[in-house]
N, C-alpha and C positions, 0 to 999 in steps of 0.2 A: 504493500500499499504506500503510495507516494504521499510523504509529509507535506502539507502546506506552511510556508511562513506566514506569519501575521500582515503583511503586507499585500500578498496574494487573497487572502481572505477578505481583508477590506476593501480591494478591487472588485471582488464578485460581489460582495453586499452592496457595494456602491451600483454597481451595474441592475442588480435586482432592484433597489431603490429607485433605479431612474425608471426604469420599465415598468415599474408600479405607477410610477408618477405621470408617465406618459400615456397608461391606459385608464387613468382614473379619470372620471367626469370632471369637468370645469365650469361649474355655473358661472363664473367671472367672464370667461371666454364665451359661452353661451349667450349671455345679454348682448356681445357684440354681432354673433352669427344674426342674433333677432333683429338687429337693425334692419336687415333687408325684410323683415316681416313686418316690422312696426308702420309702414305707410297703408296697411290694410287691418292690421290686429292690433288692439289695446292689451295692456296687460292686466286688465281687471275686466270687469263683467260688461262693459259698454260694447256696443256693436259699431261698426264702422262698415267699411267696405267687404271685411270677414267678422265673423263673430270674435267678440271680448275672450282672450284665452286666460283671464284669471278663473282657478278653480279647474282647468281643463283636465289635469291628471284625476282619473278616478270617474270623470264624467261620461255620460252615454253621447254616442254622436249625434249629432243634429237634432240637440234638445235644450240649447239656452234660449231663454223666452228670448222673444224679439226679433230673432234673426231668421230670415227667409234663407233656408237650407234647400240645396237641391235634392231630388227626390232620393238619389244616389247614397247622399250622404245621410238623410232621414232613415232610411231603410237598411244602412248598412250594418246597424247593431253593434257597431265597435264601442269597447269601453277603452277609452286611452289610458293606456300605461305605457312602459317602457318599450316593450314589444311590437304593439299596435303603431305607438307614434315613431318609432325608428322605420319600420315598415312604410308608412304614408310618406314620412319626411322623406324618405329615400326615393320614392315613385308613387306620388299620391293618384296617379291615374291608374297602375297597376293595384293598388291599395283599395281605392273605391272609383272602379270604372264608372265614368258618367259623373262624377262629381264636378264643380265650377269653378274651383279655385285656377285661376291661370299661373300654375307655379310646377315648374319641371322638377325640383327636387334637390336634395342636396347629396352629392355623391359621394362624398367623404365622411366615412363613418365617426370619427371622431368628433366632425364637427357636429354630426347628428346627435351623439351621446352627450358632448357639452350644451348642445340647445335643449335637450330634454332635461337635463340638470337644471336648467335654467327655467324651464316650463313647472318642472316641478317644485320651485319656491313660489311660485305665483300663487294665492291664496284669495 
């Protein structure tokens, strides 16, 4: 068995910690990603061109009062959680065919994770 010196162990632990940070969700970065959503979506329950996103996580799709959802969104029966949001944010038309949000999606999985972390902070 090969013996490791202290420097080698610390280097390995540093790499593991760096990898964990890279995979961790970053709500602060997610808030910056949200800037592209902000023209249509409020961070509270107010509706604009899109529904307000306050309290989105855990809510059933197409149910925020006062917003006129597409039939596709109203009948999709999605409960917004990390998995459903990731799928929707990656490719909205694939996740809910016929929805009317004019958005092609976020290709970068890390940006989606960060955006979802930010959406989870909106109450």
